[in-house]
N, CA, C and O atoms as CSV, one atom per row, in Angstrom:
chain,resi,resn,atom,element,x,y,z
A,1,MET,N,N,121.883,97.070,97.916
A,1,MET,CA,C,121.495,98.312,98.548
A,1,MET,C,C,122.544,98.667,99.581
A,1,MET,O,O,123.025,97.802,100.313
A,2,SER,N,N,122.890,99.913,99.638
A,2,SER,CA,C,123.904,100.347,100.594
A,2,SER,C,C,123.327,100.407,101.996
A,2,SER,O,O,122.111,100.442,102.180
A,3,ALA,N,N,124.215,100.418,102.982
A,3,ALA,CA,C,123.776,100.467,104.371
A,3,ALA,C,C,123.143,101.806,104.713
A,3,ALA,O,O,122.338,101.887,105.641
A,4,SER,N,N,123.489,102.849,103.987
A,4,SER,CA,C,122.950,104.178,104.275
A,4,SER,C,C,121.888,104.561,103.264
A,4,SER,O,O,122.021,104.269,102.075
A,5,ARG,N,N,120.831,105.215,103.733
A,5,ARG,CA,C,119.768,105.651,102.847
A,5,ARG,C,C,119.777,107.170,102.714
A,5,ARG,O,O,118.853,107.730,102.124
A,6,LYS,N,N,120.780,107.847,103.238
A,6,LYS,CA,C,120.849,109.297,103.130
A,6,LYS,C,C,120.927,109.691,101.671
A,6,LYS,O,O,121.604,109.046,100.872
A,7,GLY,N,N,120.231,110.750,101.339
A,7,GLY,CA,C,120.309,111.277,100.002
A,7,GLY,C,C,119.519,110.504,98.967
A,7,GLY,O,O,119.496,110.902,97.802
A,8,ARG,N,N,118.885,109.439,99.339
A,8,ARG,CA,C,118.104,108.667,98.389
A,8,ARG,C,C,116.867,109.469,98.005
A,8,ARG,O,O,116.190,110.028,98.867
A,9,LYS,N,N,116.580,109.522,96.729
A,9,LYS,CA,C,115.429,110.278,96.240
A,9,LYS,C,C,114.155,109.775,96.914
A,9,LYS,O,O,113.889,108.574,96.958
A,10,GLY,N,N,113.384,110.709,97.431
A,10,GLY,CA,C,112.133,110.351,98.071
A,10,GLY,C,C,112.284,109.914,99.513
A,10,GLY,O,O,111.290,109.596,100.165
A,11,TRP,N,N,113.500,109.889,100.025
A,11,TRP,CA,C,113.721,109.434,101.397
A,11,TRP,C,C,113.218,110.470,102.375
A,11,TRP,O,O,113.591,111.640,102.283
A,12,LYS,N,N,112.382,110.064,103.307
A,12,LYS,CA,C,111.912,110.989,104.328
A,12,LYS,C,C,111.603,110.249,105.617
A,12,LYS,O,O,110.777,110.700,106.411
A,13,GLY,N,N,112.258,109.120,105.829
A,13,GLY,CA,C,111.841,108.220,106.871
A,13,GLY,C,C,112.629,108.176,108.138
A,13,GLY,O,O,112.677,109.160,108.877
A,14,VAL,N,N,113.252,107.050,108.410
A,14,VAL,CA,C,113.764,106.766,109.735
A,14,VAL,C,C,114.863,107.702,110.188
A,14,VAL,O,O,115.168,107.733,111.381
A,15,LEU,N,N,115.464,108.454,109.314
A,15,LEU,CA,C,116.471,109.414,109.751
A,15,LEU,C,C,115.861,110.757,110.104
A,15,LEU,O,O,116.571,111.662,110.544
A,16,ALA,N,N,114.565,110.901,109.920
A,16,ALA,CA,C,113.895,112.143,110.288
A,16,ALA,C,C,113.935,112.299,111.802
A,16,ALA,O,O,114.181,111.335,112.526
A,17,ALA,N,N,113.694,113.504,112.271
A,17,ALA,CA,C,113.775,113.790,113.704
A,17,ALA,C,C,112.764,112.989,114.504
A,17,ALA,O,O,113.002,112.694,115.676
A,18,SER,N,N,111.667,112.639,113.910
A,18,SER,CA,C,110.604,111.937,114.611
A,18,SER,C,C,110.164,110.739,113.788
A,18,SER,O,O,110.241,110.775,112.560
A,19,PRO,N,N,109.695,109.653,114.457
A,19,PRO,CA,C,109.207,108.525,113.687
A,19,PRO,C,C,107.840,108.773,113.045
A,19,PRO,O,O,107.252,107.854,112.475
A,20,SER,N,N,107.328,110.005,113.132
A,20,SER,CA,C,106.092,110.310,112.412
A,20,SER,C,C,106.446,110.666,110.979
A,20,SER,O,O,107.616,110.863,110.651
A,21,ASN,N,N,105.454,110.745,110.145
A,21,ASN,CA,C,105.647,111.050,108.725
A,21,ASN,C,C,106.489,110.001,108.007
A,21,ASN,O,O,107.204,110.325,107.059
A,22,ALA,N,N,106.412,108.776,108.438
A,22,ALA,CA,C,107.107,107.682,107.765
A,22,ALA,C,C,106.269,107.225,106.574
A,22,ALA,O,O,105.086,107.549,106.466
A,23,THR,N,N,106.897,106.479,105.696
A,23,THR,CA,C,106.198,105.869,104.572
A,23,THR,C,C,105.995,104.395,104.917
A,23,THR,O,O,106.959,103.660,105.135
A,24,VAL,N,N,104.726,103.970,104.962
A,24,VAL,CA,C,104.375,102.637,105.445
A,24,VAL,C,C,103.609,101.876,104.364
A,24,VAL,O,O,102.677,102.405,103.759
A,25,LEU,N,N,104.015,100.637,104.133
A,25,LEU,CA,C,103.313,99.746,103.215
A,25,LEU,C,C,102.500,98.755,104.039
A,25,LEU,O,O,103.046,98.063,104.899
A,26,VAL,N,N,101.200,98.686,103.781
A,26,VAL,CA,C,100.318,97.725,104.442
A,26,VAL,C,C,100.014,96.618,103.440
A,26,VAL,O,O,99.462,96.877,102.370
A,27,VAL,N,N,100.377,95.381,103.788
A,27,VAL,CA,C,100.151,94.230,102.911
A,27,VAL,C,C,99.156,93.311,103.613
A,27,VAL,O,O,99.496,92.631,104.581
A,28,GLU,N,N,97.931,93.301,103.116
A,28,GLU,CA,C,96.832,92.564,103.745
A,28,GLU,C,C,95.855,92.155,102.653
A,28,GLU,O,O,95.392,92.999,101.886
A,29,ASP,N,N,95.536,90.854,102.575
A,29,ASP,CA,C,94.649,90.392,101.513
A,29,ASP,C,C,93.172,90.621,101.808
A,29,ASP,O,O,92.373,90.665,100.873
A,30,GLU,N,N,92.779,90.766,103.059
A,30,GLU,CA,C,91.378,91.020,103.399
A,30,GLU,C,C,91.079,92.508,103.211
A,30,GLU,O,O,91.651,93.355,103.897
A,31,ALA,N,N,90.175,92.817,102.273
A,31,ALA,CA,C,89.908,94.204,101.885
A,31,ALA,C,C,89.479,95.076,103.064
A,31,ALA,O,O,89.962,96.200,103.201
A,32,ALA,N,N,88.592,94.585,103.907
A,32,ALA,CA,C,88.106,95.402,105.027
A,32,ALA,C,C,89.230,95.713,106.012
A,32,ALA,O,O,89.338,96.838,106.501
A,33,VAL,N,N,90.058,94.727,106.299
A,33,VAL,CA,C,91.187,94.934,107.215
A,33,VAL,C,C,92.200,95.881,106.579
A,33,VAL,O,O,92.744,96.761,107.247
A,34,ARG,N,N,92.447,95.694,105.285
A,34,ARG,CA,C,93.397,96.554,104.573
A,34,ARG,C,C,92.956,98.021,104.618
A,34,ARG,O,O,93.762,98.905,104.909
A,35,ARG,N,N,91.678,98.276,104.329
A,35,ARG,CA,C,91.160,99.651,104.365
A,35,ARG,C,C,91.244,100.236,105.766
A,35,ARG,O,O,91.628,101.393,105.936
A,36,ALA,N,N,90.886,99.441,106.772
A,36,ALA,CA,C,90.935,99.920,108.157
A,36,ALA,C,C,92.366,100.249,108.572
A,36,ALA,O,O,92.611,101.275,109.207
A,37,MET,N,N,93.307,99.381,108.215
A,37,MET,CA,C,94.713,99.633,108.553
A,37,MET,C,C,95.230,100.868,107.826
A,37,MET,O,O,95.977,101.660,108.401
A,38,GLU,N,N,94.841,101.035,106.575
A,38,GLU,CA,C,95.270,102.202,105.807
A,38,GLU,C,C,94.813,103.494,106.491
A,38,GLU,O,O,95.605,104.418,106.672
A,39,LYS,N,N,93.544,103.551,106.865
A,39,LYS,CA,C,93.007,104.749,107.524
A,39,LYS,C,C,93.673,104.976,108.874
A,39,LYS,O,O,94.011,106.107,109.226
A,40,LEU,N,N,93.859,103.909,109.619
A,40,LEU,CA,C,94.452,104.016,110.946
A,40,LEU,C,C,95.893,104.504,110.876
A,40,LEU,O,O,96.269,105.427,111.598
A,41,VAL,N,N,96.692,103.901,110.025
A,41,VAL,CA,C,98.100,104.299,109.907
A,41,VAL,C,C,98.202,105.731,109.380
A,41,VAL,O,O,99.067,106.487,109.822
A,42,ALA,N,N,97.345,106.106,108.456
A,42,ALA,CA,C,97.333,107.491,107.962
A,42,ALA,C,C,96.967,108.457,109.085
A,42,ALA,O,O,97.485,109.573,109.136
A,43,SER,N,N,96.083,108.038,109.976
A,43,SER,CA,C,95.693,108.914,111.093
A,43,SER,C,C,96.850,109.148,112.065
A,43,SER,O,O,96.808,110.090,112.856
A,44,PHE,N,N,97.873,108.308,112.014
A,44,PHE,CA,C,99.071,108.491,112.848
A,44,PHE,C,C,100.032,109.500,112.219
A,44,PHE,O,O,101.048,109.844,112.823
A,45,GLY,N,N,99.722,109.970,111.026
A,45,GLY,CA,C,100.560,110.955,110.350
A,45,GLY,C,C,101.519,110.381,109.328
A,45,GLY,O,O,102.442,111.067,108.889
A,46,HIS,N,N,101.312,109.132,108.945
A,46,HIS,CA,C,102.207,108.480,107.994
A,46,HIS,C,C,101.603,108.464,106.593
A,46,HIS,O,O,100.384,108.494,106.426
A,47,GLU,N,N,102.481,108.417,105.591
A,47,GLU,CA,C,102.051,108.182,104.214
A,47,GLU,C,C,101.865,106.678,104.075
A,47,GLU,O,O,102.737,105.906,104.476
A,48,VAL,N,N,100.741,106.255,103.513
A,48,VAL,CA,C,100.420,104.831,103.449
A,48,VAL,C,C,100.168,104.399,102.007
A,48,VAL,O,O,99.471,105.073,101.248
A,49,LYS,N,N,100.750,103.269,101.656
A,49,LYS,CA,C,100.449,102.568,100.411
A,49,LYS,C,C,99.929,101.202,100.821
A,49,LYS,O,O,100.314,100.676,101.865
A,50,VAL,N,N,99.053,100.623,100.004
A,50,VAL,CA,C,98.478,99.329,100.354
A,50,VAL,C,C,98.676,98.330,99.226
A,50,VAL,O,O,98.784,98.688,98.053
A,51,ALA,N,N,98.720,97.064,99.622
A,51,ALA,CA,C,98.837,95.962,98.672
A,51,ALA,C,C,97.969,94.814,99.166
A,51,ALA,O,O,97.912,94.536,100.364
A,52,ALA,N,N,97.295,94.149,98.233
A,52,ALA,CA,C,96.429,93.032,98.573
A,52,ALA,C,C,97.136,91.688,98.441
A,52,ALA,O,O,96.584,90.655,98.822
A,53,SER,N,N,98.356,91.696,97.903
A,53,SER,CA,C,99.082,90.448,97.665
A,53,SER,C,C,100.583,90.711,97.699
A,53,SER,O,O,101.032,91.857,97.693
A,54,ALA,N,N,101.339,89.635,97.735
A,54,ALA,CA,C,102.800,89.759,97.681
A,54,ALA,C,C,103.225,90.362,96.349
A,54,ALA,O,O,104.174,91.144,96.296
A,55,GLU,N,N,102.534,90.008,95.279
A,55,GLU,CA,C,102.875,90.550,93.961
A,55,GLU,C,C,102.684,92.067,93.919
A,55,GLU,O,O,103.520,92.792,93.380
A,56,GLU,N,N,101.584,92.531,94.488
A,56,GLU,CA,C,101.326,93.968,94.525
A,56,GLU,C,C,102.333,94.671,95.438
A,56,GLU,O,O,102.802,95.764,95.122
A,57,ALA,N,N,102.659,94.051,96.556
A,57,ALA,CA,C,103.665,94.617,97.464
A,57,ALA,C,C,105.027,94.665,96.783
A,57,ALA,O,O,105.786,95.616,96.971
A,58,ASP,N,N,105.335,93.647,95.999
A,58,ASP,CA,C,106.578,93.623,95.228
A,58,ASP,C,C,106.667,94.851,94.323
A,58,ASP,O,O,107.718,95.483,94.222
A,59,HIS,N,N,105.569,95.177,93.675
A,59,HIS,CA,C,105.527,96.378,92.823
A,59,HIS,C,C,105.898,97.621,93.628
A,59,HIS,O,O,106.741,98.410,93.204
A,60,TRP,N,N,105.263,97.794,94.797
A,60,TRP,CA,C,105.533,98.983,95.619
A,60,TRP,C,C,106.978,99.011,96.108
A,60,TRP,O,O,107.605,100.070,96.102
A,61,LEU,N,N,107.512,97.878,96.527
A,61,LEU,CA,C,108.887,97.848,97.038
A,61,LEU,C,C,109.906,98.130,95.938
A,61,LEU,O,O,110.994,98.632,96.217
A,62,ASN,N,N,109.565,97.813,94.707
A,62,ASN,CA,C,110.439,98.147,93.588
A,62,ASN,C,C,110.291,99.604,93.168
A,62,ASN,O,O,111.210,100.181,92.587
A,63,ALA,N,N,109.142,100.199,93.458
A,63,ALA,CA,C,108.858,101.566,93.021
A,63,ALA,C,C,109.369,102.627,93.988
A,63,ALA,O,O,109.702,103.735,93.568
A,64,MET,N,N,109.435,102.302,95.275
A,64,MET,CA,C,109.839,103.309,96.250
A,64,MET,C,C,110.399,102.665,97.509
A,64,MET,O,O,110.268,101.461,97.726
A,65,THR,N,N,111.023,103.492,98.328
A,65,THR,CA,C,111.598,103.028,99.591
A,65,THR,C,C,110.601,103.282,100.713
A,65,THR,O,O,110.020,104.363,100.809
A,66,PHE,N,N,110.412,102.281,101.555
A,66,PHE,CA,C,109.502,102.389,102.691
A,66,PHE,C,C,110.295,102.374,103.987
A,66,PHE,O,O,111.392,101.821,104.066
A,67,ASP,N,N,109.708,102.996,104.997
A,67,ASP,CA,C,110.292,102.977,106.332
A,67,ASP,C,C,109.795,101.774,107.118
A,67,ASP,O,O,110.530,101.196,107.918
A,68,ALA,N,N,108.529,101.399,106.883
A,68,ALA,CA,C,107.929,100.290,107.619
A,68,ALA,C,C,106.939,99.558,106.726
A,68,ALA,O,O,106.418,100.096,105.749
A,69,MET,N,N,106.704,98.310,107.103
A,69,MET,CA,C,105.709,97.501,106.406
A,69,MET,C,C,104.930,96.718,107.451
A,69,MET,O,O,105.511,96.088,108.335
A,70,ILE,N,N,103.615,96.763,107.339
A,70,ILE,CA,C,102.736,95.930,108.156
A,70,ILE,C,C,102.308,94.797,107.238
A,70,ILE,O,O,101.618,95.020,106.243
A,71,LEU,N,N,102.719,93.586,107.574
A,71,LEU,CA,C,102.624,92.447,106.658
A,71,LEU,C,C,101.798,91.316,107.256
A,71,LEU,O,O,102.134,90.779,108.312
A,72,ASP,N,N,100.714,90.961,106.572
A,72,ASP,CA,C,99.884,89.833,106.983
A,72,ASP,C,C,100.665,88.541,106.758
A,72,ASP,O,O,101.349,88.393,105.746
A,73,ILE,N,N,100.563,87.628,107.684
A,73,ILE,CA,C,101.289,86.364,107.575
A,73,ILE,C,C,100.660,85.442,106.534
A,73,ILE,O,O,101.374,84.723,105.834
A,74,GLN,N,N,99.339,85.456,106.426
A,74,GLN,CA,C,98.655,84.537,105.516
A,74,GLN,C,C,98.221,85.280,104.258
A,74,GLN,O,O,97.142,85.869,104.208
A,75,LEU,N,N,99.073,85.241,103.255
A,75,LEU,CA,C,98.789,85.858,101.966
A,75,LEU,C,C,98.527,84.767,100.934
A,75,LEU,O,O,99.015,83.647,101.088
A,76,PRO,N,N,97.766,85.075,99.885
A,76,PRO,CA,C,97.572,84.074,98.829
A,76,PRO,C,C,98.871,83.846,98.051
A,76,PRO,O,O,99.603,84.795,97.771
A,77,ARG,N,N,99.147,82.624,97.714
A,77,ARG,CA,C,100.275,82.210,96.862
A,77,ARG,C,C,101.661,82.354,97.483
A,77,ARG,O,O,102.614,81.784,96.952
A,78,MET,N,N,101.815,83.083,98.573
A,78,MET,CA,C,103.127,83.217,99.215
A,78,MET,C,C,102.892,83.564,100.682
A,78,MET,O,O,102.083,84.439,100.994
A,79,SER,N,N,103.593,82.884,101.575
A,79,SER,CA,C,103.410,83.201,102.989
A,79,SER,C,C,104.043,84.553,103.309
A,79,SER,O,O,104.973,84.998,102.637
A,80,GLY,N,N,103.523,85.183,104.335
A,80,GLY,CA,C,104.091,86.449,104.775
A,80,GLY,C,C,105.542,86.310,105.197
A,80,GLY,O,O,106.334,87.231,104.998
A,81,VAL,N,N,105.902,85.170,105.778
A,81,VAL,CA,C,107.292,84.956,106.204
A,81,VAL,C,C,108.207,84.866,104.981
A,81,VAL,O,O,109.307,85.418,104.993
A,82,GLU,N,N,107.767,84.183,103.937
A,82,GLU,CA,C,108.556,84.135,102.697
A,82,GLU,C,C,108.722,85.538,102.118
A,82,GLU,O,O,109.806,85.921,101.678
A,83,PHE,N,N,107.629,86.291,102.128
A,83,PHE,CA,C,107.708,87.647,101.589
A,83,PHE,C,C,108.559,88.545,102.481
A,83,PHE,O,O,109.238,89.442,101.981
A,84,LEU,N,N,108.532,88.321,103.774
A,84,LEU,CA,C,109.387,89.063,104.712
A,84,LEU,C,C,110.851,88.901,104.312
A,84,LEU,O,O,111.581,89.888,104.222
A,85,ASP,N,N,111.278,87.677,104.075
A,85,ASP,CA,C,112.663,87.430,103.655
A,85,ASP,C,C,112.983,88.181,102.367
A,85,ASP,O,O,114.025,88.828,102.261
A,86,TRP,N,N,112.090,88.091,101.400
A,86,TRP,CA,C,112.295,88.750,100.110
A,86,TRP,C,C,112.390,90.261,100.295
A,86,TRP,O,O,113.292,90.896,99.749
A,87,ALA,N,N,111.470,90.839,101.058
A,87,ALA,CA,C,111.427,92.296,101.252
A,87,ALA,C,C,112.684,92.804,101.948
A,87,ALA,O,O,113.226,93.841,101.568
A,88,LEU,N,N,113.149,92.083,102.961
A,88,LEU,CA,C,114.334,92.537,103.697
A,88,LEU,C,C,115.615,92.381,102.883
A,88,LEU,O,O,116.593,93.082,103.139
A,89,GLU,N,N,115.625,91.477,101.912
A,89,GLU,CA,C,116.772,91.402,101.001
A,89,GLU,C,C,116.855,92.672,100.160
A,89,GLU,O,O,117.948,93.153,99.862
A,90,ARG,N,N,115.718,93.206,99.783
A,90,ARG,CA,C,115.674,94.385,98.929
A,90,ARG,C,C,115.746,95.696,99.701
A,90,ARG,O,O,116.357,96.658,99.237
A,91,GLN,N,N,115.130,95.738,100.868
A,91,GLN,CA,C,115.142,96.944,101.695
A,91,GLN,C,C,115.495,96.536,103.130
A,91,GLN,O,O,114.605,96.433,103.974
A,92,PRO,N,N,116.772,96.305,103.416
A,92,PRO,CA,C,117.184,95.763,104.711
A,92,PRO,C,C,116.863,96.657,105.907
A,92,PRO,O,O,116.814,96.172,107.037
A,93,GLU,N,N,116.648,97.930,105.682
A,93,GLU,CA,C,116.363,98.833,106.798
A,93,GLU,C,C,114.869,98.956,107.074
A,93,GLU,O,O,114.459,99.770,107.901
A,94,LEU,N,N,114.064,98.170,106.401
A,94,LEU,CA,C,112.619,98.195,106.551
A,94,LEU,C,C,112.213,97.656,107.923
A,94,LEU,O,O,112.630,96.566,108.313
A,95,ALA,N,N,111.403,98.420,108.649
A,95,ALA,CA,C,110.851,97.953,109.928
A,95,ALA,C,C,109.576,97.177,109.612
A,95,ALA,O,O,108.611,97.749,109.105
A,96,VAL,N,N,109.565,95.879,109.907
A,96,VAL,CA,C,108.425,95.038,109.542
A,96,VAL,C,C,107.661,94.615,110.790
A,96,VAL,O,O,108.234,94.111,111.756
A,97,LEU,N,N,106.349,94.835,110.737
A,97,LEU,CA,C,105.437,94.401,111.785
A,97,LEU,C,C,104.553,93.328,111.167
A,97,LEU,O,O,103.820,93.603,110.217
A,98,MET,N,N,104.614,92.114,111.692
A,98,MET,CA,C,103.819,91.014,111.154
A,98,MET,C,C,102.425,91.053,111.767
A,98,MET,O,O,102.263,91.360,112.948
A,99,LEU,N,N,101.428,90.743,110.960
A,99,LEU,CA,C,100.029,90.800,111.362
A,99,LEU,C,C,99.392,89.444,111.103
A,99,LEU,O,O,99.565,88.867,110.029
A,100,THR,N,N,98.653,88.932,112.091
A,100,THR,CA,C,98.033,87.620,111.924
A,100,THR,C,C,96.732,87.525,112.709
A,100,THR,O,O,96.514,88.254,113.676
A,101,GLY,N,N,95.889,86.625,112.277
A,101,GLY,CA,C,94.663,86.344,113.000
A,101,GLY,C,C,94.849,85.239,114.019
A,101,GLY,O,O,93.938,84.962,114.800
A,102,LEU,N,N,96.006,84.602,114.028
A,102,LEU,CA,C,96.266,83.472,114.918
A,102,LEU,C,C,97.369,83.809,115.907
A,102,LEU,O,O,98.446,84.259,115.515
A,103,ASP,N,N,97.104,83.593,117.169
A,103,ASP,CA,C,98.100,83.845,118.208
A,103,ASP,C,C,98.906,82.566,118.418
A,103,ASP,O,O,98.554,81.725,119.246
A,104,GLU,N,N,99.992,82.430,117.658
A,104,GLU,CA,C,100.833,81.236,117.708
A,104,GLU,C,C,102.245,81.634,118.112
A,104,GLU,O,O,102.963,82.229,117.308
A,105,PRO,N,N,102.666,81.322,119.337
A,105,PRO,CA,C,104.002,81.721,119.794
A,105,PRO,C,C,105.131,81.234,118.887
A,105,PRO,O,O,106.109,81.953,118.687
A,106,GLU,N,N,105.009,80.019,118.334
A,106,GLU,CA,C,106.070,79.504,117.462
A,106,GLU,C,C,106.212,80.362,116.210
A,106,GLU,O,O,107.325,80.621,115.753
A,107,MET,N,N,105.085,80.802,115.657
A,107,MET,CA,C,105.119,81.647,114.465
A,107,MET,C,C,105.681,83.022,114.809
A,107,MET,O,O,106.410,83.612,114.011
A,108,ALA,N,N,105.350,83.528,115.978
A,108,ALA,CA,C,105.891,84.826,116.402
A,108,ALA,C,C,107.415,84.758,116.469
A,108,ALA,O,O,108.100,85.659,115.984
A,109,VAL,N,N,107.939,83.705,117.062
A,109,VAL,CA,C,109.390,83.528,117.167
A,109,VAL,C,C,110.003,83.424,115.773
A,109,VAL,O,O,111.039,84.031,115.502
A,110,ARG,N,N,109.370,82.661,114.897
A,110,ARG,CA,C,109.881,82.503,113.526
A,110,ARG,C,C,109.946,83.850,112.805
A,110,ARG,O,O,110.927,84.147,112.123
A,111,CYS,N,N,108.909,84.655,112.958
A,111,CYS,CA,C,108.881,85.976,112.307
A,111,CYS,C,C,109.997,86.871,112.827
A,111,CYS,O,O,110.663,87.550,112.045
A,112,ILE,N,N,110.206,86.875,114.127
A,112,ILE,CA,C,111.267,87.695,114.723
A,112,ILE,C,C,112.635,87.194,114.250
A,112,ILE,O,O,113.519,87.992,113.938
A,113,GLU,N,N,112.803,85.869,114.199
A,113,GLU,CA,C,114.070,85.305,113.713
A,113,GLU,C,C,114.349,85.696,112.262
A,113,GLU,O,O,115.505,85.799,111.852
A,114,HIS,N,N,113.289,85.912,111.494
A,114,HIS,CA,C,113.445,86.293,110.087
A,114,HIS,C,C,113.569,87.800,109.899
A,114,HIS,O,O,113.689,88.270,108.768
A,115,GLY,N,N,113.542,88.568,110.992
A,115,GLY,CA,C,113.797,90.001,110.876
A,115,GLY,C,C,112.652,90.931,111.181
A,115,GLY,O,O,112.820,92.149,111.115
A,116,ALA,N,N,111.487,90.398,111.513
A,116,ALA,CA,C,110.367,91.272,111.881
A,116,ALA,C,C,110.656,91.944,113.216
A,116,ALA,O,O,111.331,91.373,114.072
A,117,ARG,N,N,110.154,93.132,113.386
A,117,ARG,CA,C,110.330,93.867,114.648
A,117,ARG,C,C,109.319,93.429,115.691
A,117,ARG,O,O,109.623,93.434,116.884
A,118,THR,N,N,108.118,93.049,115.260
A,118,THR,CA,C,107.092,92.613,116.203
A,118,THR,C,C,106.048,91.775,115.485
A,118,THR,O,O,106.059,91.658,114.260
A,119,TYR,N,N,105.151,91.199,116.262
A,119,TYR,CA,C,104.135,90.263,115.798
A,119,TYR,C,C,102.820,90.720,116.410
A,119,TYR,O,O,102.673,90.707,117.632
A,120,LEU,N,N,101.870,91.121,115.588
A,120,LEU,CA,C,100.596,91.659,116.060
A,120,LEU,C,C,99.466,90.695,115.734
A,120,LEU,O,O,99.400,90.154,114.630
A,121,VAL,N,N,98.571,90.481,116.708
A,121,VAL,CA,C,97.440,89.582,116.513
A,121,VAL,C,C,96.178,90.418,116.288
A,121,VAL,O,O,95.862,91.318,117.066
A,122,LYS,N,N,95.461,90.095,115.197
A,122,LYS,CA,C,94.203,90.780,114.888
A,122,LYS,C,C,93.125,90.329,115.866
A,122,LYS,O,O,93.133,89.175,116.293
A,123,PRO,N,N,92.220,91.191,116.223
A,123,PRO,CA,C,92.173,92.615,115.895
A,123,PRO,C,C,93.167,93.387,116.768
A,123,PRO,O,O,93.334,93.090,117.951
A,124,VAL,N,N,93.816,94.372,116.170
A,124,VAL,CA,C,94.813,95.181,116.871
A,124,VAL,C,C,94.165,96.496,117.283
A,124,VAL,O,O,93.574,97.194,116.459
A,125,GLU,N,N,94.281,96.825,118.560
A,125,GLU,CA,C,93.753,98.108,119.027
A,125,GLU,C,C,94.589,99.239,118.441
A,125,GLU,O,O,95.801,99.108,118.270
A,126,ALA,N,N,93.929,100.344,118.139
A,126,ALA,CA,C,94.582,101.482,117.484
A,126,ALA,C,C,95.797,101.969,118.259
A,126,ALA,O,O,96.858,102.178,117.670
A,127,GLU,N,N,95.665,102.151,119.547
A,127,GLU,CA,C,96.784,102.684,120.331
A,127,GLU,C,C,97.943,101.692,120.383
A,127,GLU,O,O,99.105,102.098,120.360
A,128,PHE,N,N,97.641,100.409,120.452
A,128,PHE,CA,C,98.698,99.402,120.458
A,128,PHE,C,C,99.452,99.421,119.128
A,128,PHE,O,O,100.680,99.335,119.108
A,129,LEU,N,N,98.722,99.532,118.026
A,129,LEU,CA,C,99.364,99.603,116.713
A,129,LEU,C,C,100.214,100.860,116.603
A,129,LEU,O,O,101.341,100.805,116.109
A,130,ARG,N,N,99.689,101.985,117.055
A,130,ARG,CA,C,100.444,103.239,116.988
A,130,ARG,C,C,101.763,103.118,117.739
A,130,ARG,O,O,102.812,103.520,117.235
A,131,LEU,N,N,101.706,102.559,118.950
A,131,LEU,CA,C,102.921,102.411,119.760
A,131,LEU,C,C,103.884,101.391,119.152
A,131,LEU,O,O,105.095,101.612,119.150
A,132,ALA,N,N,103.367,100.294,118.644
A,132,ALA,CA,C,104.228,99.274,118.027
A,132,ALA,C,C,104.926,99.837,116.796
A,132,ALA,O,O,106.111,99.581,116.581
A,133,LEU,N,N,104.203,100.596,115.994
A,133,LEU,CA,C,104.790,101.200,114.800
A,133,LEU,C,C,105.808,102.266,115.185
A,133,LEU,O,O,106.891,102.332,114.604
A,134,ARG,N,N,105.467,103.090,116.152
A,134,ARG,CA,C,106.403,104.120,116.626
A,134,ARG,C,C,107.702,103.489,117.117
A,134,ARG,O,O,108.791,103.943,116.767
A,135,ASP,N,N,107.581,102.442,117.928
A,135,ASP,CA,C,108.768,101.787,118.481
A,135,ASP,C,C,109.598,101.103,117.393
A,135,ASP,O,O,110.827,101.172,117.417
A,136,ALA,N,N,108.935,100.445,116.443
A,136,ALA,CA,C,109.659,99.784,115.352
A,136,ALA,C,C,110.418,100.808,114.516
A,136,ALA,O,O,111.559,100.563,114.125
A,137,LEU,N,N,109.799,101.946,114.241
A,137,LEU,CA,C,110.469,103.002,113.478
A,137,LEU,C,C,111.637,103.595,114.258
A,137,LEU,O,O,112.679,103.904,113.679
A,138,ALA,N,N,111.467,103.755,115.564
A,138,ALA,CA,C,112.548,104.303,116.392
A,138,ALA,C,C,113.748,103.362,116.410
A,138,ALA,O,O,114.889,103.813,116.309
A,139,VAL,N,N,113.502,102.063,116.537
A,139,VAL,CA,C,114.594,101.085,116.522
A,139,VAL,C,C,115.300,101.123,115.170
A,139,VAL,O,O,116.529,101.117,115.114
A,140,GLN,N,N,114.541,101.161,114.093
A,140,GLN,CA,C,115.153,101.215,112.767
A,140,GLN,C,C,115.984,102.478,112.601
A,140,GLN,O,O,117.071,102.430,112.025
A,141,ARG,N,N,115.491,103.602,113.094
A,141,ARG,CA,C,116.234,104.859,112.994
A,141,ARG,C,C,117.571,104.732,113.716
A,141,ARG,O,O,118.598,105.170,113.198
A,142,LEU,N,N,117.568,104.142,114.898
A,142,LEU,CA,C,118.813,103.953,115.652
A,142,LEU,C,C,119.775,103.014,114.920
A,142,LEU,O,O,120.982,103.256,114.904
A,143,LEU,N,N,119.255,101.960,114.323
A,143,LEU,CA,C,120.113,101.037,113.580
A,143,LEU,C,C,120.742,101.719,112.369
A,143,LEU,O,O,121.918,101.504,112.078
A,144,VAL,N,N,119.974,102.532,111.669
A,144,VAL,CA,C,120.505,103.257,110.514
A,144,VAL,C,C,121.572,104.239,110.963
A,144,VAL,O,O,122.628,104.337,110.337
A,145,GLU,N,N,121.311,104.964,112.038
A,145,GLU,CA,C,122.295,105.922,112.550
A,145,GLU,C,C,123.575,105.212,112.970
A,145,GLU,O,O,124.674,105.704,112.715
A,146,ARG,N,N,123.434,104.058,113.614
A,146,ARG,CA,C,124.606,103.283,114.017
A,146,ARG,C,C,125.398,102.839,112.794
A,146,ARG,O,O,126.625,102.936,112.776
A,147,ASN,N,N,124.703,102.354,111.780
A,147,ASN,CA,C,125.381,101.917,110.552
A,147,ASN,C,C,126.095,103.067,109.865
A,147,ASN,O,O,127.151,102.870,109.265
A,148,ASP,N,N,125.535,104.260,109.945
A,148,ASP,CA,C,126.174,105.427,109.336
A,148,ASP,C,C,127.455,105.814,110.069
A,148,ASP,O,O,128.348,106.422,109.478
A,149,LEU,N,N,127.550,105.468,111.347
A,149,LEU,CA,C,128.743,105.794,112.133
A,149,LEU,C,C,129.873,104.802,111.906
A,149,LEU,O,O,131.044,105.130,112.094
A,150,VAL,N,N,129.520,103.603,111.506
A,150,VAL,CA,C,130.511,102.535,111.335
A,150,VAL,C,C,131.252,102.686,110.034
A,150,VAL,O,O,132.125,101.875,109.723
């Protein structure tokens, strides 16, 4: 994948004037949490796709380009950190927010070292999620713009 995403079919994300209207993939195996996150992220003005597993998320990442991904750490058959590595190999400009039910500082550091923008502990308050997603998208937009200048 090239460093620039300009002109890519379906691209409407981090190079837009505002971090709103991004395309976000929510990867969460718990159905109730997945539905709640989908509704919440959509209420922020973003287009949302959902996946219940790494395999389903793999399908979406192969089908389209995303601006951000909210990724549960504990997925069936593959850890979220393993999937994080895989996803960033395919879409390096993806802003990833890791989601977990466990507040473990060592895991948070590991996720950031692997390329995640932030680490969120469930339950996540709506306003905190909105701000974390906004900030992650803004950072990604700046990184893409910087790469386009180089």
